[in-house]
N, C-alpha and C positions, 0 to 999 in steps of 0.2 A: 524551551525544545516545543516545537512545532512536528504536526500531526500530517502526513499527507495521504491521503487514499486514492490508490489508481483506482476507476470504475468504469472504464472509457469504452470494456471490449464489448464485442456484438453478441457472444456465445455462438459462434459457427459452429462448433461441434455440440450444442445443446438446438439445433435447428433456427438458428437465428434470437433466441431468447436472450437480451441481453441480461446478464449475470447481475446487475443493480437492482434488478426488479425482480428476481428469483425470489418466494414469499418464502420466510424462517421466522419461525414463531408469529404470525399475522401480520407481519409487516415486511418493506424489500428488505433485502441483502443490504443494501447498500448501508440504511439505519443501523442496522448492528455492528457494520464495521467500523462505520465513521465513531458511534459510542463505544466504541473498544480500544479507538485513540485515544478522544477525553475522556474516559475514565481511567485509561493507563498513565493520566500524565500530560497529555499534549494539549498543547493552548498557543498558538491557533490550529484549528485542525482545516484542512483544505481537501477539498475533492475535487481529484478530474474526471469529469464526465463525458460522453463521446457517443455512443449508437444510444440512438433512443433516447437523448438528454433533455428533447420536451417533456417524452413520458415519463423520464425519472423525477424531474423537477415535478410534476402534477401528483403524482403518485406517492413521493416520498417527502418526508418530513426534513426539509435540509436547514431548515430556518438558523440553526445553532452556528453551521459552518460555511465557509467561504467556498465559492464552487467555480470551476474555469470548466469551460469547456474546450475540448480537442476536438479542430476539425479535421485532423488527420490522422483521426484513430487507426484506423484500419490499417496502417503504419506497425502500430505494433505499442508494445509499452512503451520501449524507447521515447516515445513521441509523448506520452500521455506524462514522462518523471518531468523531459524538460518542462514541458508546460505548466508543471507542479512546479516544479524549482523558481521557475523564471516569478512565477507569483507569489511564493513563499520570500523571492529575494528581499525586498521592502520591508520583512515582518519583524525585524529585530532580532530572529529565533538564532541561536548559536546553535542549532543541530535540528534535522525533522527526523523521527519515527516513521518509514515507508510501509504502508500495506497494502494487500490486495484484498479488494472485492471478493472473490472467491476460493478464501480462506474461514470461513466459517468454526474452525475449531479452533484457530488463534482469536483469543481474547484481550482484555485488559491486562491481567497478572501479566502476559508475556512480553505488550509493548513494555510495564513499568518496568519489565528486567533489563529488556534491552536498554530501554532509556535512562537506567542506572549507570549502563557502561560509557555514560558521555562525561569526556574529561575536559572538554574546550570544544574550540571550534574547528580541529584536525580531527578529530573522533570516527572512526571508522568500526560497526561491528555491525552482527548479526547474529538473529536466533540461531540456533542451532538443534539439532533434534539427532540423538544418538552422535553426534559429533559431524555430522553433515549439514553443511551451512545454510538456510531456510529463510525464512520472514517471520518478521518484520526485522528491517534492517536501518542502521542510523550513521548519516551522515553527517558532520562537522560541517557547518556553515562554508568554511573555505575552501572543501570538496566540492562545494557542489559546481561551480563553473568548470572543471575538468570532468564530472559526473555527466554532465547535461551535453559536454561536446562528445563523450563518446557512447551517448546511451542512443542506442540505435535496434531499429525491429524488436521481436518479443525475447530479447534478450537484457532490456533494460542496460542494468548497472553490472551486468554479470561481468562482462570484458573488464573493467575497473575494479570490480571486488577481486578478480584473477589476479589482475595487475597488481595489486597492492596487496595482496594474501599476508605478507609482511606486519602491514600493519591493522591486520583486520582482527580486533576480539570476538570470538566465539563465545556466545553466550548461552550455554545449556537451559535450554527449554522444555525438554520432550516429557517432564512432570508435572507442566502445567499446562500444555497446547497438544493440539492435533496439527499437523502442517497438511493435510490433504486439501486437494482443489477439487471444485466444482468445474468440471469440465465440460461430460458428458450427461445422456440421461441415466445415465448408467450410477454417475455421482449425485444423482437428485435425492435417493433416498438417505443421506445424512442432513437432510435439513430437515427442521422439524415446522 
């Protein structure tokens, strides 16, 4: 079970502060998000950087993870998802759990619970919060090419998940995680 952390965004609504570099418990947010994937049972864990990638590499300890840079990060999450899936294609992983850097309320427990929904290379699962689909999501390796082909803009895999809703297993995580995003200055109070 691989882990994929999408951490390329430029933080446009945060005044251009890349989310990966936001301080959380004394360290960059990207470190916490990557550790949640690893501690949730994912190995290898791969991180896709974009905005200020050089600064992220300088400030954050990413030595335990694979890292790719998405030169097209400004095109949205879909391009980062494609970069990450391509990087993991030769890893031998049966599936990947995909998480977002700007959701510090989602930790290892939610990652492990979603990962437990894995049944094979065609698995498709998502965390749910009071019945509503959220992150992290799990994609069986057989689905990666089709997901990459449809991942565009900031919608990521949303269209693919909607199209394959009948195959999607929702894994309730509201009791162990909070799916809020750090998107605006008003959200920064959620960081510690």
